[in-house]
N, C-alpha and C positions, 0 to 999 in steps of 0.2 A: 577490465570491465567490472565496475562495482555492482554489488547486489542491491536489489530493492526488496524490502521486507514488508509484507502485508501482515500486520498484527490483527489477529482474528480470534474467534472463540468458537468452539464446536456448537453447532445449532443456531448460530447467529445469521438470521435472514439477511440483514443489511450487509454482512460480510460476504455472503454468497452472491448477492447482487453486485457488490463492488467488484469482486473477482470476475464475474461474468462480463461486466462492462469493460474492465481492464483488458481482458483477453480479446474481446471484440475490437476495441479501439486501438490497442497497442500490441499486436502480435509480435512486432519487432522487439518488444521489451520482455516478452514472456521468458526467454532464457535467463534473464537476470532476476526473475521474481522468486522469492522464497516466501512461503506462507508459514507463519509461526503463531503458536498459541500465546496470546498476550499474557496469560497467567504462568507461563513457563519461566519467567524471570521477574524477580521482585521489582526491579526498576521499571520494567515495562508495565507491569500490573499497576504499580503506584501512579505512574504518569499517564498511561493510556487506557487503563482498564475500563473507564467510563466513557471513552471516546470512540471505541472501535466501530468500524474498521478504520485503521490508520495506516497509511503507506509511508514508511520512513526510508531514508537513505543510509549509507554506511556510518554516517556520523550521528545517526539517531534523530536527524532533523525531519520534521513532517513535510511531506510533499502533497498529500491529500488526506483530509479527515472526514469521516462519516460517509461522504458520497464521493464517487469517482468523478474527477474533473480532468479531462485529457489536457486542456489548455493549461491549467494550473500545474499539472504534472510536468508537461514538456517545458514550461517556463522555468520550473524549479530545477530541471535537469539541464536547461540551456540547449535543448535539442531542436526546438521548433517542431512543426508538424512533420510527420514521417510518411505521409501518404503519397 
C-alpha cells in the first residue's frame, strides 16, 4: 500500500481545511496519509511551496492541489468511490 503525502505548512488554514475534508470523505485512505511540512525538503519547497496544500503520491505526482476533490483523488488513484 503506497503512501499519500499531504504537503502542508504550520498555520495554513487551507491545509487544515483540506485535511478535514480528506478525513471526512476518505476515512478508508487515512491509514495511507502522511502529513509533511513542504519546507522540510528543498525539492518540495521549490515545486510546491506556493501551491499548498497539495496531495502527492509516492512518485511525487499531484493528486489534488489547493482544495480537496474526492472525485479527482479517486480518479488519480484509480479506486472509484469507496462509499
